[in-house]
N, C-alpha and C positions, 0 to 999 in steps of 0.2 A: 508484373505476374509470373508464377512461376507457370512452365509451359505443359499444361495439363498434363499433371502427374496421373498415372493410373490411379485406381480404387485403392490398391494396396497402398501403393506409393504416398496417398493422402491418410490413410492411418497411421503411414508410417511416421511422414511427417507432424503430424498432431498428437501423436504419442511421446515422438522427441519434444515437441514444445510445451506439451503440459506437462511431461515429467520436469522439462527446464522449470515452468511456471510453480510447479511444486517444492523443488528446492529452493528457490529464494525464499519461497513463503516459508516454508521449515525455519530455515536458517535465521529466521527471527523468534518464531514461534518455540521452537525449542528450548532456546536460551534461556527463557525465564524460570523456567521449573528446575534448571541446572545454579540458580545462582546461590542458594544456601551449602550445595556441596563444592562449589567453587571456593567461596567463601572460606570453608573446613578445610579445603584439600592446603591452599594457597597462605592461610593464615590472615585473609585479609579483612579489611570491614566490608559492610555493605555497601557503602560510597564506593570502594575502591572496583569493588566484581561487578557493578550495574554497568561500567565499563565497557564490559565482555557485551551487555546489550547494546549500547549507547554505539561501539566502536561501528558494528554492522549497520545500524540505521544511519550513520554520520555520513557511511563510503556511501552506502545507496545514495542519500539527498541529496550529496554534493557532486557526485559525479555522474547522474544517470541523463542530465540534459547532452553534457559533453558526449557520451557514449550513444546515447541517440542519434547525435549529429554526424559522428562518425560512422555509424549504420547505413547510414544514406549517402556518404562517400566512399565506403569502404565493401568489398564482398561479406554480405550479410552472413553467409553461410561460416565463412571462416572467422569472424567475427564471435558468432553465437559458438562456435567451437574452441575458442581459444578462452571465451568465458567460461563455458562449463568445465574445461580442463582447470583455469582457475580457482574456481570454486572446489572442486574435488579436492585438488593439491593441497589449498589454504586449510580444507576439512583434518586433514591430516596433519598439517602441522601443528592444526590447535589441539588436534587430538594427545601428539606429541610434548606438547610446550611444555619447558619444565620448569617456568618463572611465569609469572601474571602478566608480566610488560610482554612477551613473547606471546603469549595469548593472545594480547588485545592487537598484537601488530598482525597476525596472523587471521584475527576476524576481520581488520579494516581489509585486508586481501580477500578474505571469502567474501565481505559486501560489496566491494569491486567487482567480484563473478558475478555475484547476484543482481546487482545493475545492470551487467550486462544481458541476462537470462531475462529480466523484466522487461525490458526495452525492445530487445532483438525479439522475443518470441512473440510480443504483441505485433511487432511489423510484419514479421513473417507469417503471422496467422489468417492476416486477412488476404495473402497471395495464396494460400492453399488452397484454400474452398471458392476462392473467386466471391466478387462483390456482390453476388445474390444470394451466397450462405455466408457472407462474415459474420452475422449475428450468433451462428450458431458455435462458430471459433471462438469469438468471444465470450460466448455462454462455458462454451469449455475450459478455456483457461480460468475464468473468473471461479468455477466449480474448481478448478484444481489448487488455485490458490486459496480458497476456502477451506479443502481436505486439508492444506499444510497448516493452516493456521489453527483447525480444529483437533490435530492429529499432533502436534506439537508437544503439548503438553502431557498428554497420556502416555505417548509414544517415549518421549524422552524421562518421565517418571520412571516408566518401567525397565527402561535399559539402565538409567542408575541405580536403580534397587537391585539390579541383578549383576550388571558388570561394571559400575562406577561412571565417572563423569566422563572419562573419556569417550565412553561409546556412544554417546550423543552426540561427538563429531564424526566418528567413524564410522556409524550409521550411512555418513553421505558417502562413503568409497565407492559402495557395489551400486548405488542409485546413482550418483554421478558418472561410474563407468558404461553405466547404461544406457544414461542420456547422450552421453558421449557416441557411445555406437551407432544408436539410434539416428542421431545427428548427420554423423558421418556417413552413415549409409544410406539416409532417405531425402537428404535436403540435397536437389541440385548444386553445383558448382556454380552455377551461374544466379544464384539467389541472394543478392542480390546488388552488385556494383551500381554505383550511381548512373545516371545516362549521363551528368558532367563533372568532373573533377574540379573542386574548390576548393580555396587554401582555409587550412584549418583555421579557428580564429581560437588563437592562446591563449592571446590576452581576455578576449570574454570570459572564456571557458575559465580562467584563474580569478576573475575579478566574480564571478556568478557563485562558483564554488565557494570562494572567500565569505562571500555576504551568507550564503545557505547557511554554510558552516556557524556562523555566528549567531545565526537566528534561530539553529537548534538548538545550539548550546546555550542563546540567551532564555529558551523556554522548556529548557529541561534540565539544568542546573538549578540547585538549591530546594527544589523537591517541593516547589510551591511559592517560596519565599523569594519574591522578586526584590535582589539588594543590590548593592553597586556594583559589582560584578556581571551581571544580569542586564544593567542598565549601560553597563559599557559594550557589551557585545553587542545589544540592541544598537546602539550608536554607529557600532562596527559595521554591521548589517546593511542600515541605511547608507553610510559612507560609499563601501564598495558595492551598492545596488546602483546610487547616484553615478558614481564613476562607471560602473558597466551600462548603463545606460547612454553616456556620454561617448564611449568607445563605440558599443553598437553602432550610434547615430553615422559615426564615420568610418566603420569600417566596409572595407568592399566586400567581403566574404562575410556576412556577420551570424555568430552562432544563433539568435534568435534575431529575425528580421522585423524590425518595427512594423511593414506591411501587416505580417501574420496578425498580430494583435487588432486591426480593424476589420479584423473577420469576423462578425457579432458571433458567429457560432461558435468558434475555438473559444473567444473570450468567454461567452457566458455557458460554456459545457466545460472551461476548466472550473471557473468561479464555483458553479452549482457542484461541481465533484468535489471541492475541496470545503465545502459546506457541508454538503452530505457526509462526508467522512470526519468533520468535527462533531458530527451530532453522533455517529457509531461507536466514537471514540469514548463517548461518555459510558455506555454500557459495560465496557473492561473497566474503565475507570472508578462509577460509581455504584454499578450494578452488585458485585462481593460486599462494598460497607452496607450497603442496604440490605440486601439478602440474609446476611449476618447478625448484622445489629438491630435490626428494626423486625426481621420476621424470624431471628433467631435461630438460622438453617446451622448446622454445622459444616464443617469443611468441605466434607463428603457431598453433602446437600447442595451445597452451594455450586461446586464442581459440575453437578450431574443438572442444575438447574440453569446455569451458564452456557451448557452446551445446546441448549434449545437453539440458540442465535445461529452458531456454525452451520448446526445439521439443519436448518429451514436454508441457510445459504448453497449449502451442498446439493439439497434436492430443487431448489428453484433455479441454480444456473443455466444448466445445459437445457429447460424448457422453455427460459427467458430467452435464449436464443434463438429458438424457433417461432417464438412470438414476433420477436423484433424482424424475424427473417417475412413475417405473415403478413404484420401490420404496420411495419415503418418503425423506426427507431423513435422518433416523436412522439406519437399516443403513446407508448408503451414507457420512454423513460419521463414524460410528464404523469403519465399514471402512476408510476412507481416513486418518484417523489411528495405526490399526494398520500400515498400508502407510509410513506418515512414521517410526514409531517403528521398522520394521523395516529401512528401508533407513539411517538412522542407524545404527543396530546394524552394519550390514556394511559401512558405511563405514568404523568405528572397528575392526572384525574384520579385514576384508580389504585391508589398506592394502600388505600385501606381495604383492598380486594386479597390480600395474602401472595401466594406464589399465582394463581391464578390469573391474579392483575399485575404480575409480572410478565407471566407468560406468553400470556394470548398477546398485550401490545407486542413484545418484543418479536414474537415470529410475524406479524405483520410489518412490524420496522424492519424486520432483517428480510423479509422478499420483498418488501419496495426498495430497498438499497441493492437488492440483486438486479431485479427490474431494472433499475436504473442506471447502474453501472454497468450491464450490458448494451443498454441502449444508449446510451452516452459514450462508450467506448466504442461502438459500431458505425455511430455517427463520425466521430471525429477520425476512425481508422477509415472508414469508405469513401467519403464526401470530400473530406478538405484536404488538401495538400497530397495527393497520392504519392508525388515525387519527395516529399520529408515525412511517411510515417515511422520511419526511424526517430526522427526528431520530436514528433506528435505523441508517439507512445510513451516518449521520456517524460514531456510535460503534463501527460495523464499521471504517470505515477509520480510526478514530483507533487502536482496538484494533491493529490491522495495523501502522499507524504506529511506535505504541508500542514494539509487540513489534521490529520492522527495526533502530531507533535502540538498544533494548538491546542485541538479540544481534550487532549491529555491535559495540559496545565493550565487552559482557561477554566474550563470546565471542572475538571478537579479543585480548582481554588474554589469556584462559586458554590460548589458541594459545600466546601470546608466553611466557607464563610455562612451559606445560609446557616449550616447546622450549629454553628454558634451563639443560635438567637435563639435557640428552643431547651430546656432544660430535660436531661434523660438523655440515654444513648438510642433507646430505639425511636422517639418521636421525636429526637433530632437528625435521625438517619433518614426518616421518610419527611421531613420537611423538608431538607437537603434536595431528595429525589424529587420532590415537586416541584421546586423551585428551577432546579437544573433542567428538567425536562421540561418545563413549560418554556425555558429561554430555548433550548435545542428544536422545540416545536415552532419557536418564531424563525429559526435560523431555515427549517427545513422549507418553510413557507416563503423565506426570503430567495431561498434556492430555487422553489416554483417559478416565484416571478420573473426570475434572473433567465430562468429557461423559455419560460414563454416569450419574454422579451428577445432572445437571442435568436429565436426560431422565426421570427420575424423577418419577413423579404422588406429588403430597405427599399424606400421611396425614391424614386429616380428625379 
């Protein structure tokens, strides 16, 4: 743990980590709104410019476990500084890119920096306040991540309208430099090299990265049409995953020690996190179609209604941290999962209630998600493998990313297939919403059952 920093030092540490988390989240959300402008600027198709978003996501997903493991072996302060510097420099390269392929390369580098900030910020946050207040730290980081997600579309739209598409990358420069200065100024130099040096598992890192890359591409390419390329990529993911397991069993210092997965709380926490994120992604994929087609809302009205979820997440994050510190992660986490399941079920049942039937359940769903995530992150970062906090943080972020990728593809396809069974755009969107969130409610209930099972003490 960090050596008892002063109250001012704690505030500086949390400011640096919070800004790092905001930037990594903003790097994803701000690019969405800029895709049409990028297509026009580079005279490219939508299929080409969507790689501006995918390159960032793929870099984060494939690298975050290895980065978390490095954080347990190297000085975390220096690694975070390097990550912030890389993210900031890559943002400048994105803004200056004269061709699309150079922009994509810069986005890969930016995603690598974002992966460092996500995993190392979580690992250091638990040390800044100590184990008795780690819930508050997780709540703060969760809030800043939600702020980045909510702020991205509106900020990006305003910057593009006023200054052009390059501005949505240039905005990261002053923020990145501020985060860099805060981290350099307030993070102690001893935060934190590993207690023992171990060789880095390069083979395992490459195989896991390859498996995650193939899976991510299989689930995102084709826009819902699972063709021969998707099947080949899925087979590649399975092959790389099988080779990874074989390498890890023989490695002297494995990237992911098999013994870690024999801990029921870790496996339950990661599985529940992936399932819940699968459910939450449905709001981004299904929500706009339902609101515009079934309820007949304009684009501006859809955006306003869709902002309700991020607003609830922002308001819930920090109080959730206090509740976790007060009542414990197990109770709050299970309560949050129950709220997610109830919100998803209500979205399926109240689709005839108009906007109110959407906003009310979404508020319940999002509040439950915030409670669960803070509680789950606190449990994983506080109680399990304290010497492997960087790796665990990487695993938590990876579980969320895989859940988001799977949810966008699987639940998006489910919504499309269900909608095809009903005639009329409005009725089809309403029925698709009902079916999709009915399945989402079952997934949330499965996460709740997994969480209950994972928290039970094992019999001797």
